[in-house]
KOLKOLPA-352316 format. One record per residue: x, y, z of N, C-alpha, C in turn. Coordinates in pm, 1 decimal, padded with zeros to 6 digits, m for minus. Layout:
N
((X,Y,Z),(X,Y,Z),(X,Y,Z))
...
***
This chain:
85
((m04835.2,05641.4,12669.5),(m04933.7,05773.1,12772.9),(m04817.9,05877.1,12761.6))
((m04917.1,05985.1,12737.9),(m04836.3,06128.3,12733.8),(m04784.3,06165.2,12847.3))
((m04677.9,06262.4,12850.5),(m04643.2,06317.6,12984.9),(m04705.2,06433.0,13002.8))
((m04821.5,06467.9,12955.1),(m04909.3,06578.3,12958.3),(m05025.1,06520.4,13024.2))
((m05103.0,06638.9,13112.9),(m05264.9,06589.8,13113.7),(m05354.8,06731.2,13071.3))
((m05466.6,06653.4,12999.1),(m05528.9,06762.7,12976.4),(m05645.2,06787.5,13100.3))
((m05634.4,06887.1,13121.2),(m05760.1,06934.5,13256.8),(m05899.7,06986.8,13235.5))
((m05906.7,07038.8,13107.1),(m06028.8,07050.1,13054.1),(m06007.0,07047.1,12893.6))
((m06098.0,07088.6,12823.9),(m06125.1,07030.0,12673.9),(m06010.6,07155.5,12601.3))
((m05905.8,07113.4,12551.0),(m05821.7,07217.2,12507.7),(m05722.3,07308.6,12590.9))
((m05726.4,07243.8,12720.4),(m05598.2,07290.3,12834.9),(m05552.3,07191.4,12889.2))
((m05410.3,07200.5,12862.8),(m05316.2,07132.4,12908.5),(m05225.5,07189.4,13047.2))
((m05164.4,07062.3,13102.6),(m05059.4,07101.3,13217.4),(m04941.7,06979.3,13176.2))
((m04833.4,07083.7,13203.3),(m04714.7,06968.8,13138.8),(m04589.3,07040.2,13207.3))
((m04506.1,06951.8,13240.1),(m04350.1,07031.0,13225.9),(m04260.1,07088.6,13137.6))
((m04169.8,07140.6,13164.6),(m04103.8,07177.6,13031.7),(m04066.8,07122.6,12923.3))
((m04016.6,06990.8,12955.4),(m03986.3,06934.4,12873.6),(m04103.1,06860.5,12783.9))
((m04225.0,06879.6,12786.3),(m04343.7,06834.5,12700.1),(m04380.3,06947.8,12624.8))
((m04351.2,07053.6,12656.7),(m04428.3,07179.7,12593.4),(m04389.8,07140.3,12411.0))
((m04303.4,07101.0,12348.9),(m04336.5,07063.5,12218.2),(m04398.8,06971.8,12179.1))
((m04408.1,06865.2,12259.3),(m04532.1,06754.0,12257.2),(m04655.0,06819.0,12209.9))
((m04701.6,06904.7,12349.3),(m04850.5,06943.0,12342.7),(m04856.9,07049.6,12249.5))
((m04768.3,07129.1,12204.6),(m04786.7,07180.9,12069.7),(m04811.9,07129.5,11943.7))
((m04697.0,07007.4,11943.1),(m04733.7,06907.7,11826.4),(m04832.3,06848.6,11816.6))
((m04856.2,06755.0,11887.7),(m04980.4,06654.6,11939.5),(m05119.4,06723.8,11951.4))
((m05083.0,06842.6,12023.6),(m05262.5,06880.2,12078.0),(m05274.7,07004.9,11977.4))
((m05204.9,07066.6,11906.0),(m05198.8,07226.3,11874.3),(m05199.4,07324.1,11959.9))
((m05166.8,07290.0,12049.4),(m05129.6,07423.0,12132.6),(m05084.9,07559.3,12109.8))
((m05167.3,07662.8,12075.7),(m05107.0,07781.5,12055.7),(m05058.2,07884.6,12131.8))
((m05101.3,07887.5,12301.8),(m05033.7,07932.6,12360.5),(m04995.0,07844.4,12503.3))
((m04900.3,07877.9,12509.2),(m04796.4,07844.6,12653.4),(m04812.4,07925.7,12778.4))
((m04854.5,07909.9,12884.4),(m04842.7,07985.9,12982.6),(m04722.0,07953.0,13081.9))
((m04634.1,07988.0,13092.2),(m04525.7,07913.3,13173.0),(m04522.5,07989.9,13323.3))
((m04525.2,07960.1,13470.7),(m04533.1,07979.5,13568.0),(m04410.7,07984.4,13652.6))
((m04333.2,07947.1,13551.6),(m04158.2,07932.8,13613.7),(m04090.5,08081.2,13676.0))
((m04079.3,08084.9,13777.8),(m04029.2,08227.9,13808.1),(m03853.6,08237.2,13746.1))
((m03825.6,08132.4,13738.4),(m03668.5,08150.8,13677.7),(m03679.2,08145.8,13545.4))
((m03791.7,08132.8,13440.2),(m03803.5,08123.9,13291.2),(m03761.1,08265.7,13233.8))
((m03665.0,08278.9,13165.5),(m03594.2,08370.2,13053.3),(m03634.4,08368.1,12950.9))
((m03681.7,08260.0,12874.2),(m03718.3,08250.5,12761.5),(m03813.7,08135.2,12742.0))
((m03841.7,08113.9,12636.1),(m03957.3,08021.8,12584.2),(m03903.4,07896.4,12542.6))
((m03960.1,07791.3,12638.0),(m03932.4,07672.4,12579.6),(m04023.1,07633.3,12466.0))
((m04115.0,07728.8,12428.4),(m04219.7,07660.5,12298.9),(m04133.3,07704.6,12145.1))
((m04162.4,07625.2,12050.0),(m04155.8,07661.0,11968.1),(m04195.5,07829.7,11914.6))
((m04126.7,07891.8,11783.0),(m04200.4,08022.7,11720.3),(m04340.1,07988.3,11702.2))
((m04381.9,07885.0,11678.3),(m04553.0,07866.9,11638.4),(m04623.9,07879.7,11719.6))
((m04629.3,07919.2,11851.5),(m04674.2,07936.0,11959.4),(m04652.1,08017.9,12064.9))
((m04727.6,08117.4,12105.9),(m04708.5,08217.2,12212.2),(m04686.8,08172.3,12319.0))
((m04584.5,08238.6,12395.7),(m04538.6,08263.4,12540.4),(m04598.1,08362.0,12601.7))
((m04626.6,08314.3,12703.8),(m04664.7,08381.8,12811.3),(m04609.4,08373.3,12964.6))
((m04497.8,08456.3,13001.8),(m04421.2,08420.0,13152.4),(m04483.3,08510.4,13257.3))
((m04589.1,08414.5,13374.1),(m04642.9,08487.4,13467.7),(m04585.9,08423.4,13566.5))
((m04427.8,08452.5,13620.0),(m04385.4,08403.9,13751.3),(m04438.1,08419.6,13862.4))
((m04448.8,08253.3,13925.5),(m04512.9,08262.1,14073.3),(m04341.5,08221.9,14121.8))
((m04325.1,08264.4,14249.2),(m04185.0,08238.7,14285.6),(m04249.5,08186.7,14457.1))
((m04218.9,08063.4,14466.7),(m04241.2,08015.4,14603.0),(m04189.5,08063.3,14757.4))
((m04074.5,08158.9,14713.8),(m04032.7,08242.0,14816.4),(m04106.2,08363.8,14829.6))
((m04182.7,08391.2,14780.7),(m04269.9,08498.4,14839.1),(m04440.1,08462.1,14854.4))
((m04498.0,08539.8,14965.0),(m04622.3,08548.8,14987.4),(m04705.5,08614.8,14930.9))
((m04828.1,08575.7,14926.7),(m04962.2,08660.3,14824.2),(m04939.9,08624.8,14691.7))
((m04928.2,08503.7,14625.8),(m04925.1,08479.1,14513.1),(m05077.5,08462.6,14411.0))
((m05137.9,08509.9,14470.7),(m05292.4,08506.0,14410.2),(m05296.9,08581.3,14304.3))
((m05220.0,08693.4,14280.7),(m05263.9,08780.2,14166.2),(m05218.2,08731.3,14026.2))
((m05072.0,08719.6,14059.3),(m05024.1,08609.0,13947.4),(m05055.2,08494.8,13905.2))
((m05107.2,08418.0,13981.0),(m05203.5,08312.8,13987.8),(m05295.7,08345.9,13892.3))
((m05354.8,08430.3,13946.5),(m05487.6,08491.9,13897.1),(m05447.7,08487.8,13728.7))
((m05355.8,08593.8,13721.5),(m05317.0,08644.4,13584.8),(m05325.5,08519.6,13516.2))
((m05206.0,08385.1,13534.3),(m05191.0,08278.3,13483.2),(m05334.9,08221.4,13404.1))
((m05390.5,08218.1,13499.6),(m05546.7,08151.4,13495.1),(m05627.7,08208.0,13397.1))
((m05625.7,08368.3,13388.7),(m05693.6,08433.0,13334.4),(m05683.3,08409.5,13161.9))
((m05527.9,08407.7,13143.4),(m05462.9,08382.1,13032.9),(m05526.9,08232.2,12976.9))
((m05560.9,08141.1,13042.3),(m05591.7,07981.7,12971.2),(m05755.7,08037.8,12965.7))
((m05820.8,08100.8,13046.7),(m05959.1,08103.5,13059.7),(m05984.3,08182.7,12926.5))
((m05921.0,08299.4,12916.6),(m05937.4,08372.9,12767.5),(m05930.6,08285.3,12655.5))
((m05826.1,08162.7,12652.8),(m05805.2,08118.0,12524.0),(m05878.5,08001.2,12521.1))
((m05916.5,07973.2,12662.8),(m06045.8,07836.3,12610.3),(m06149.9,07921.5,12594.2))
((m06196.3,08039.5,12588.5),(m06355.7,08089.9,12568.5),(m06301.0,08116.0,12412.2))
((m06198.8,08154.8,12361.2),(m06156.6,08165.8,12218.5),(m06174.4,08048.7,12139.5))
((m06130.3,07945.1,12189.3),(m06182.4,07785.4,12149.2),(m06020.2,07768.4,12108.4))
((m05894.5,07824.9,12149.7),(m05802.5,07788.0,12124.0),(m05722.3,07682.1,12264.8))
((m05639.0,07630.3,12198.2),(m05584.2,07534.9,12290.8),(m05460.8,07605.4,12359.8))
((m05421.2,07559.3,12452.1),(m05319.7,07627.4,12541.7),(m05288.7,07536.9,12665.4))
((m05158.4,07566.6,12698.4),(m05076.0,07461.2,12796.4),(m05037.8,07547.5,12909.5))
((m05016.9,07485.6,13035.8),(m04967.0,07582.4,13143.3),(m04882.1,07490.7,13193.8))
((m04766.5,07530.4,13218.0),(m04620.3,07468.0,13272.5),(m04531.7,07589.8,13351.8))
***
């Protein structure tokens, strides 16, 4: 069983350790990373990494969450595979 999940055709959710598996197995080309502490990509160079930091210590995280979702929606509409982590 994979350590990541598909929640829409071509769109996956996973933890940082599973990013390489999603890229290799599912051919994901976009990684949307919502970790506030992320300073660099955990993705190989053949995938685009976008960091949209969500900080649980802050209130009103709706705008950054919308930005992360918009990235995934855009990839979906382009027929690309993407992962959220």
